[in-house]
N, C-alpha and C positions, 0 to 999 in steps of 0.2 A: 668482839667488842662488848665489854661489860659496862653498863652505865648505872652507877649508884644513883638512886632517886632521892632518898631522904637525907643525904648528906652525912650519914653516920659511918660510912665505910672510909677508912683512911686510905692513903695512896698505895700502901703496901697490901691492900686487900683485907686487912684486919679491921674489926670494928673499933670505933673510937671509944673513948672512956664511957663507962656505963653500958657495958656489953649487952646486946640483945641476945636472947637465947636462940632465936630462930631467924634464919635467912630465907627469904622467898626469892627464888630465881624465876623470873617471869618473862613472858612475852611483853614487849614494849606496848602492845595494844591494850594491855591490862593495867598499865601503870596508873592511870587516872583513877580507875575503880579501886585498885588495891590501896592506893594512898587515901582515898575517901573512906574506905572501910576502916583503915587503921586509925584515922582521925576520929571518925564517928564512934568507934568502940573503945578508944583509948588503949589500943593494942601496942603498948610500949615494948612488948616482947619481939616485935617484928622489925627487921631491916629488909630493904627491898633492893634488888639489883636486877636490871632489865636487859634483855638481849634485843636486837633490832626487830621491830615489828614487821619490817619489810621482808624478813626471812620467811614469812608465810608464802611469798612468791617463789621462795627457794628452799623448800623443806629439807633438802639434803644438807643444809647448813645447821639445822636445829640440833640434831643429835650431837655432833662434835662440839657445838657451841655450849650446850648444856653440860656436857661432860667436862669440858675445860673449866666452866664456871664452878661446878661442884668441887672439882679437885683443887681449884684455886682457893676456895673459901671454907671448905668443910671443917678444917681443923680449928677454925675460930668460933664455931657455933655448935651448940648442942644438937640442933635440928636444922636440916635443910629441906625445904619444900620446893617442888617444881610445879609452877603454875602454868602448865601447858596441857592441852589435850594432845592426842596423837598428831594432829595437824599435818597429815599427809606423810608421816614418816613410816607408814606401813608396819607399825608395831615396834619399830626399832627404838623409839624413845622409851617406851615402857620397859623393854628389855635392858636398856642401858641404866635406867633408874633402879631396876631390880638388882642389877649387878653392883651398882654403886651403893645400894642400901639406903636410897632416899625415896620419899613418898611423892608420888605424882597424882594430880587430880584425875579422877576416873571419868574420862569422857573422850569422845573422838575429836572434839574441837570446842572452842569457846561458845559456839551457838548452843551446843548441847548442855554445857554446865550452866549457862545463863538461864536457859529455860528450865533446867532441871533434867538430868540425864534420863531419868525414867520417863518423864513426860515427853521429852524429845523423841525417845525411841518408840513411843506409842503412836507416832504419826508417820509411818512409812510411806504413806501416800504423798508426802510432801517432798519426794525426791525431785520434783520439778520446781521447788522453791529456791530462790536466791535470797540469802540472809544478810542483813546488816545488823550491827550493834551500834551503840552510841559512837564508839571510836570510828567505825567504818562510815557512819553517816557524816561525821566530821571530815574524814580523810578519803572520801570516795574518789575524788579526782586523782589524788596521789597514789592510791593503792589499787584502783580498778581502772578508771577512765584512761589515764595517761599510760600506765604500763601495758595496757592492751592496744594502745595506739588509736583509741577511739577519738582522741582530740584531733588527730590528723586524718583519720579515715572513719568517720561516724557511720558510714554505710556497712561497716563490719559488725555493728550491733546485732544484726540478725544472725550472722554467722556464729557469734559467741553465745548469744542468749535466746536464739530462736526456739530452743527446746524447753526453756523455762516458761512457767505459767504465771508466777506471781513473785513479787518481792515482799518478804516478811521482815519487818523491822522489829527486832527484839530490843525493846527500850529498857535501859537500866534506870533512867530518870524520866520525870515528867518535864520535858523541855519542848516547848512549842517550836522553837527555832530548829531543833534537830528533827522534829516530826516533819516540818516543812521541807527540810533538806532531804530526808529519806523519801518523802513523797515525790520530790523532784527527781530523785535518782530513779524511782520506778517509772516515771514518765519518760525519762531519757532512754531507758532500756525497753520501753514499750510493754511493761508488765503491769498487771493489776497490783494494788497496794493493800497491805495489811500491817497493822501495828499491834504488837502485844507488849504490854508492860510486864516485864519479867523481873525487874529489879536485878539483884546480883545472884539470884539462883543458888547454886550449890557452893559458890565461892566463899561466903562467910563461914560456913561450917568447916570448910577445908582450912581456912586460915586461923580459926579460933584457937585459943590456947588449949592444949591437951591436958587432961587431968592426970 
């Protein structure tokens, strides 16, 4: 399922009048942030089509979904960018993007490129950290709590999260309400809480117009 976000994709998959040069095929969890960056920077060169964010719970769907989206849209654009990290595909997404000749953001997942891939890799001791982004702070119940059955069996929290030590909220924005939500998530999981204001990390450079 391909969901056009900014309304410029026509029903046949081709861009509407005033063609953009670049299509970003992205995880739905990034839709709000990419749309914000497009607006803030005046990036009229970008169109955005998103795949379901819930596929992070089913990474086997990501590679065929991205491949289908690229093949469906690529003839209408000069450039196609894939705004996904590896996201549990075991390197298969990068292989597919290389085969298709499209650029993918270089990171294992969105937590890494939000913090900055190099900075994220410099903290191997955080293997026991559970990460949230703005999106996951908003959608914690829908993407974590209920899919794991913790709404029905909260006693399973220890089984799922007993080996984690802290929850790290990688904040894209200064939002007190989201900070409170993220802190509540940490409390519910029995984890210590840390907030880092990362902003959009490596994402703006990836989306910016190429010279």
